[in-house]
C-alpha positions as CSV (number, residue, x, y, z in Angstrom):
1,M,30.8,12.0,-0.4
2,L,27.5,11.6,1.1
3,L,25.9,12.1,-2.1
4,L,28.0,9.3,-3.6
5,T,27.4,7.1,-0.6
6,S,23.5,7.6,-0.9
7,C,23.6,7.0,-4.7
8,V,25.6,3.8,-4.1
9,I,23.0,2.4,-1.5
10,V,20.1,3.3,-3.8
11,V,21.7,1.5,-6.6
12,L,22.6,-1.6,-4.4
13,G,19.0,-1.6,-3.2
14,I,17.6,-1.5,-6.7
15,G,19.9,-4.3,-7.7
16,F,19.0,-6.4,-4.8
17,G,15.2,-5.9,-5.5
18,W,15.7,-6.8,-9.2
19,T,17.8,-9.8,-8.3
20,L,15.3,-10.9,-5.7
21,Y,12.1,-10.2,-7.8
22,G,13.3,-9.9,-11.3
23,N,10.9,-9.5,-14.0
24,K,8.8,-12.4,-12.7
25,S,4.9,-12.3,-12.3
26,P,4.2,-13.2,-8.7
27,N,1.9,-16.1,-7.9
28,A,-0.7,-15.1,-5.4
29,E,-0.5,-18.5,-3.5
30,A,3.2,-18.6,-3.3
31,P,5.1,-17.1,-0.4
32,D,7.0,-14.0,-1.1
33,A,10.7,-14.5,-2.4
34,L,12.2,-12.5,0.5
35,E,10.0,-14.7,3.0
36,R,11.4,-17.8,1.6
37,A,15.1,-16.5,1.5
38,V,15.2,-14.8,4.9
39,P,12.1,-15.5,7.0
40,W,13.3,-13.5,10.0
41,I,13.9,-10.2,7.9
42,W,10.5,-10.8,6.4
43,A,8.8,-11.1,9.9
44,V,10.4,-7.8,11.1
45,L,9.5,-5.9,7.9
46,R,6.0,-7.3,8.0
47,D,5.4,-6.1,11.5
48,K,6.8,-2.6,10.6
49,F,9.9,-3.0,13.0
50,Y,7.5,-3.2,16.0
51,V,7.2,0.5,16.2
52,D,3.5,0.5,16.7
53,E,3.9,-2.1,19.5
54,F,6.6,0.1,21.2
55,Y,4.5,3.3,20.9
56,G,1.3,1.5,22.3
57,A,3.2,0.1,25.2
58,T,5.0,3.5,26.2
59,F,3.3,6.6,25.1
60,I,-0.3,5.5,24.7
61,A,-0.3,3.6,27.8
62,F,1.1,6.6,29.6
63,Y,-1.4,9.0,28.4
64,E,-4.3,6.4,29.0
65,W,-3.0,6.2,32.7
66,W,-2.7,9.9,32.9
67,H,-6.2,10.4,31.5
68,A,-7.8,8.0,34.0
69,L,-6.7,10.0,37.0
70,P,-9.7,11.7,38.9
71,T,-10.7,14.9,37.4
72,G,-11.1,16.7,40.7
73,S,-7.8,15.9,42.1
74,I,-4.7,18.0,42.2
75,A,-2.9,15.8,40.1
76,A,-5.4,16.2,37.2
77,S,-5.2,20.0,37.3
78,G,-3.5,21.6,34.2
79,V,-0.6,23.2,36.3
80,A,0.2,19.9,38.1
81,R,0.1,17.9,34.9
82,S,2.3,20.3,33.1
83,A,5.0,20.4,36.1
84,A,4.8,16.5,36.2
85,V,5.3,16.2,32.4
86,T,8.3,18.8,32.6
87,W,9.7,17.0,35.5
88,L,9.5,13.6,33.8
89,F,10.9,14.9,30.6
90,G,13.8,16.5,32.6
91,L,14.5,13.1,34.2
92,W,14.5,11.4,30.8
93,A,16.8,14.0,29.3
94,Q,19.6,13.4,31.8
């Protein structure tokens, strides 16, 4: 059943793409067919579902903050960092 569902989704996607773009040669100055038809979907796809922005605002910002801690402090030692990360992930997992 899963194989059949996957195949149907693939065929629908190829059919939608063929309907949208067909066998036409694209004009470089003209906006994309999907951009004209559904601009909000085009914006989300163009920005890659905002995954990079989310990653930068969460994981990268956390590690930049973590790296900025003073090297000589207890919080910057390997044992304390490992304990803190384990504790944070424990809170997140609950």
